[in-house]
C-alpha positions in Angstrom: -13.3 0.6 -20.0 -14.3 3.5 -17.7 -14.6 1.2 -14.7 -11.2 -0.3 -15.4 -9.6 3.1 -15.5 -11.3 4.1 -12.2 -10.1 0.9 -10.5 -6.5 1.4 -11.7 -6.7 5.1 -10.8 -7.7 4.1 -7.3 -4.8 1.6 -7.1 -2.4 4.3 -8.2 -3.8 6.6 -5.6 -3.3 4.0 -2.9 0.4 3.6 -3.8 0.9 7.3 -4.0 -0.5 7.6 -0.4 1.7 4.7 0.6 4.8 6.4 -0.8 4.0 9.6 1.1 3.1 7.8 4.3 6.0 5.4 4.4 8.5 8.1 5.0 6.5 9.6 7.9 6.4 6.3 9.9 9.1 5.2 12.3 8.0 1.6 12.5 6.1 -0.8 10.2 3.1 -0.9 12.5 2.5 2.8 12.0 2.7 2.4 8.3 0.3 -0.6 8.4 -2.2 1.2 10.5 -2.2 4.3 8.3 -2.6 2.3 5.1 -5.3 0.0 6.5 -7.7 3.0 6.3 -7.1 3.1 2.5 -7.9 -0.6 1.6 -11.1 0.5 -0.2 -8.9 2.0 -2.9 -7.7 -1.5 -3.9 -11.1 -2.9 -4.5 -11.1 -4.8 -7.8 -7.4 -4.0 -8.5 -4.5 -6.4 -9.1 -3.2 -5.3 -5.6 -6.4 -6.2 -3.8 -5.7 -8.6 -1.0 -8.1 -11.4 0.1 -7.2 -11.1 3.8 -5.3 -8.9 6.2 -2.3 -11.3 6.2 -1.9 -10.8 2.5 -2.3 -7.0 2.9 0.3 -7.0 5.7 2.7 -9.0 3.5 2.2 -6.6 0.6 2.9 -3.6 2.8 5.9 -5.3 4.4 7.4 -5.8 1.0 7.0 -2.1 0.2 8.4 -1.2 3.7 11.4 -3.4 3.2 12.0 -2.1 -0.3 11.9 1.5 0.8 14.1 1.2 3.9 16.6 -1.2 2.3 17.9 1.8 0.3 19.3 3.1 3.6 20.8 -0.1 5.0 24.1 -1.5 3.7 
């Protein structure tokens, strides 16, 4: 059970970093580049992506969700 908690804790840390980072980025490419350095936190987690296209799609969804709050 300890390993599972560690994996889920790392996933939570990834999304906390994403939440902080997303507001600091003017364009999606900045967000993607910043978060790419944290992919190791997703190893073994439900959010782990098999390739960079899936990773980009996952971040794009988070980006669109965040900024849709400000668009009518």
